[in-house]
C-alpha positions as CSV (number, residue, x, y, z in Angstrom):
1,M,86.1,117.2,39.3
2,P,88.4,119.0,42.5
3,A,86.7,118.5,45.8
4,S,85.8,122.1,47.3
5,G,87.2,123.2,50.2
6,D,85.0,122.0,52.9
7,E,85.0,118.5,51.1
8,K,89.1,118.4,51.3
9,N,88.6,119.7,55.5
10,S,85.5,117.4,56.2
11,W,87.8,114.3,58.1
12,K,88.3,117.2,60.1
13,L,84.6,117.3,61.2
14,S,84.2,115.1,64.4
15,R,81.7,114.7,66.4
16,A,84.9,114.4,68.7
17,A,86.6,117.5,67.7
18,Q,84.1,120.6,69.0
19,P,83.1,119.1,72.3
20,L,86.9,118.8,73.1
21,G,87.4,121.7,72.0
22,I,90.1,120.8,69.6
23,E,90.4,121.8,66.0
24,Y,92.2,118.1,64.8
25,P,89.9,115.1,65.8
26,I,93.3,113.9,66.4
27,V,94.4,112.0,70.6
28,Q,98.0,111.4,71.0
29,A,98.2,108.1,73.3
30,P,99.3,108.6,76.9
31,F,102.6,107.4,78.0
32,G,102.7,106.2,81.4
33,G,105.3,106.8,83.5
34,L,107.4,108.6,81.3
35,P,107.7,112.5,81.4
36,S,106.0,113.6,78.6
37,Q,104.6,116.8,79.4
38,R,105.8,118.7,76.7
39,L,105.1,116.5,74.1
40,S,101.5,117.0,75.4
41,A,101.4,120.5,75.4
42,T,102.5,120.4,71.7
43,V,100.4,118.5,70.1
44,S,97.6,120.3,72.2
45,N,99.1,123.6,70.5
46,L,99.0,122.0,66.9
47,G,95.3,121.4,67.4
48,G,94.9,118.0,68.7
49,L,94.9,116.8,72.5
50,G,97.8,115.7,74.0
51,S,97.3,113.5,76.8
52,V,99.6,112.4,79.6
53,G,99.0,108.7,81.6
54,A,99.2,109.5,85.3
55,V,98.4,105.5,85.9
56,T,101.4,105.6,88.2
57,L,101.4,109.2,89.6
58,S,99.5,110.7,92.8
59,S,97.5,112.9,93.6
60,S,99.7,116.2,93.9
61,A,102.3,114.8,91.0
62,I,98.7,115.0,89.1
63,S,98.7,118.6,89.8
64,D,101.8,119.3,88.6
65,V,101.7,117.7,86.3
66,S,98.7,119.6,84.7
67,E,100.1,123.3,86.3
68,E,103.5,122.1,84.1
69,I,101.1,121.5,81.1
70,R,98.5,124.8,81.5
71,S,102.1,126.5,81.6
72,F,102.7,125.6,77.8
73,T,99.2,125.9,76.6
74,D,96.2,126.5,77.6
75,K,94.2,124.2,74.6
76,P,92.3,121.4,76.2
77,F,94.3,118.4,77.2
78,A,93.7,114.1,78.6
79,I,94.9,113.4,82.6
80,N,94.7,109.1,81.6
81,L,94.0,107.3,84.7
82,L,93.4,103.6,83.8
83,V,90.8,101.3,85.9
84,S,92.0,97.9,85.3
85,S,89.0,95.4,85.8
86,S,91.8,93.1,86.6
87,D,93.6,94.3,89.1
88,L,93.8,91.7,92.1
89,K,94.3,94.8,94.1
90,A,91.9,96.7,93.1
91,S,89.3,93.8,93.6
92,D,90.0,94.9,97.7
93,I,89.0,98.4,97.8
94,S,86.2,99.2,100.3
95,P,83.0,101.6,99.3
96,E,84.7,104.1,101.3
97,A,88.0,104.1,99.4
98,I,85.7,104.7,96.8
99,E,83.1,107.5,97.8
100,Q,86.6,109.1,98.6
101,K,88.0,109.2,95.1
102,I,85.2,109.8,93.8
103,R,84.8,113.1,96.2
104,A,88.7,114.3,95.3
105,Y,87.9,113.7,91.7
106,A,84.4,115.7,92.0
107,Q,86.0,119.2,91.3
108,Y,87.7,118.1,87.5
109,Y,83.9,116.3,87.3
110,A,82.6,119.6,87.7
111,E,84.9,121.7,86.1
112,F,84.1,119.6,82.8
113,R,80.7,119.7,82.9
114,S,80.6,123.6,83.3
115,T,82.4,124.1,79.8
116,G,80.5,120.9,78.1
């Protein structure tokens, strides 16, 4: 017996797609260090979640990249920040520096929470 429309599209019904605001449960792998704003926007425009690797970017560069992506799409996208638990330099970060970074990203967390 042929599959009904719902059965054919059941792969799209995932726990991730709805909260992320995407049509397909497909997440583009971010390319750290490579300019991929147009690719990320294209993936988002096609219904997936476009992603940009930002591990090498400063906070102002992350803002610039985000603005550029937003100029190409009004769909959700991801900014990937790698946090390494084995980075020797990371073990020297002071509690004050950690608090400063948390405050710097608080607006993004609040924005995310208000859309969920």
